Steps between C-alpha positions, in 0.01 A plus 500: 500500500289390799232760407490362146450147631210616725341681204526193274353286777196725543420533128306164488291619798380821334197343321401335826524820704309705244205257476469414867210563734445865583238717665421659164458159337406250768445200270758224528681519165790255512393150604706188557322176393639179647399181319537126560527450125554757223215327311263687733600814317305378196227297675407805710581759234156667500542608864857616441407687180226678694758633743744598227233682301437716807864607513655246733855378438503127580830327572457121467739278696510141614443480873826315556714737290816558705529861375160636605465765770250760610744782577845628418709773662222569748242561225214267413511392137129423482172651611302177495556125521298215344558147628378248242728230645287293739735198506818695580662381820772765499553818303823575324729796554441719803121443515355310792201526733651786701588694182144474370350610830742794511401581141136528608591686818666758278166574332525278188230274356482122471294237311519138617347212304506152653355164399475146632881462481569810709831478681556577866674825396193631315278393787723687746480818293122470490487437876710812568253690279202395713354190332540127570479243220351159575761296687417188294738522200264288288187701578313693233182706523203283405146621435222266389254787454697784342738313273559585134300277267720299262468213258651261751363441844828581675561540871337846532827672578454742209288762672296779345477767767323834493535576875683832447569774746265795458739784433528710185839633593646145523323329208394799291159647437413263212319189623672167439226301327668161456617280788874462568660162443710376790689177554740486787537514875292701741614711791358660811558846635694550818238640745763709675585684178239764425679611180412190294186493284334221298458609140373169363332254737383144467130419519339365819508148353876493438760319704874429486611141474697251298280418198665160454410363842185459703429729791587334829490817710315832464697735275686784671374762250137515400243734346540874463788495748715382206663786319612437145662838439588749775664841520694686764562871534769554756512799731777647279255465202694213341258261326507118472289261291487135604344235276475125557500435129769573242278359226245778540760740350551276196390568143294177505289622794477853359355378168300205625124480478329467836164381628434481869323185621128568548505804271352495150734779386810400310760776464730501197784625715580466871526801726866427580652761270275784616528392865879473508561805280291722724652345812854555370414868441422527868804302617739716295340827619331591171184550701416582858818698574441830680729792573440810714664836443470868589392449862416847633348657807458867601277734693168590340543800277878460471721318252827441688554195720559612861757354736252490788124523556310649790207325668165579332666614176303429180715304256480334160661174390545366146675218313509375142458126425557337164473145364733343243303379195787306344602793282443819701386636833122560514302673777382257766135547594362362828279615787669313786831686542534636853746717689572482874628779719684271734675516837508160672149459360303686231348822629352576158398247232367652179395362162680678217291656221622467144471702180534169300822634348729341755475768769365420847437768760323586827489769769462475877577680825804411705383334823535688831799282598865594457788264424668340198245378246522321166296519183460130414352330195495120528322374186457127439256370246465153343729468199664841534844583633476646847568867571658611828548877527610685809590863575586619848393840634502647852195672650546769767256653749394867499765749606409712800424801278287299255215430740189717470485792746151406609375150449124493424460177691622676815250791488282346779806487724594857414143604588510309827823668604379854423160437660675378817713815509197723446302317768787534747521882453124537534495284813790700651333836429169389644670351808710809571240771446182333626378572850 
């Protein structure tokens, strides 16, 4: 009876377990979306439909739903989390700040969208992720030079920004022609966190302040130091997107015309949809995810991997690296992959050649030093998941019967010894038999 109860309990989890994150399919497939109001499901439907059309299973919940949770029976129910609930002071169910941080620490992905009403909870999550929103709760990003032209004068808080990060792997290879509309709060990057990157920056003329009051003191955030949208790739390859504007994900901003102040060009559609669609592909590992396999090393001319090398052996090293394209694994092509032959410090550092079909290889001579070495590949490139490969192998010196009988470098010493012996006999003979 107890076995039957366990079986019936696990049946609802089967769809979750079969669609979860795996090495063969690294894209986050089941995503929990927490909302302040279920009306956001329709007002931001274009963004959500984009995710669903790419195979994502979105589970929409109110942020204060008492039944929500990220895991059950030791298994995570979701691969990704979207927080479109900037005003939430406290999550329902078993979700809190610690649970979200643990979720990311477990290698899962996160999207955070804030606005001018961002709660302390959302600000704390952002701070733990490496960014700091403006401390003034009434502050918005204002730009009197790069605002979006509209029929009304406005307060220039609706910004048209085209200050994108230059990275094809993050934003795609197709250029974003139209500026992105942004209206919300700015943030700065924590200088002690090297994992955070600005994806969309404010212009040098921007500043963060309350648009309804006059400036009495210099603003705390100014110019290009203001980040509008930032990303984080953690050391465990979990990815986070942080935006200071929930409106930029809305259908209204996606479909709105846009003209940047000072530009004669008027675009029929903003760049928001392209920008956020491409960025979401990166966040959910549809692009920029690498895997390494078939790490091999052996002596030159042999095929089997030895258990030990000898100093001055000629060896060959190879590894295969592939990139996830969103649907399949494709060969990764680069010219900056390196291997180290390492013991306390690298004794050999070699660039790996590639056949452009995913295989990387090189050959080198084992250094004339014995000990326990490692083959190490530490590959970190902007926008890509990091690779850390290591294989340990001992290196021994020559055995006593493996040295050459006569070392060519010692021939002068051999000659000196024999010439000394010959000279001694000649001197003795002359000394004994001369009168």
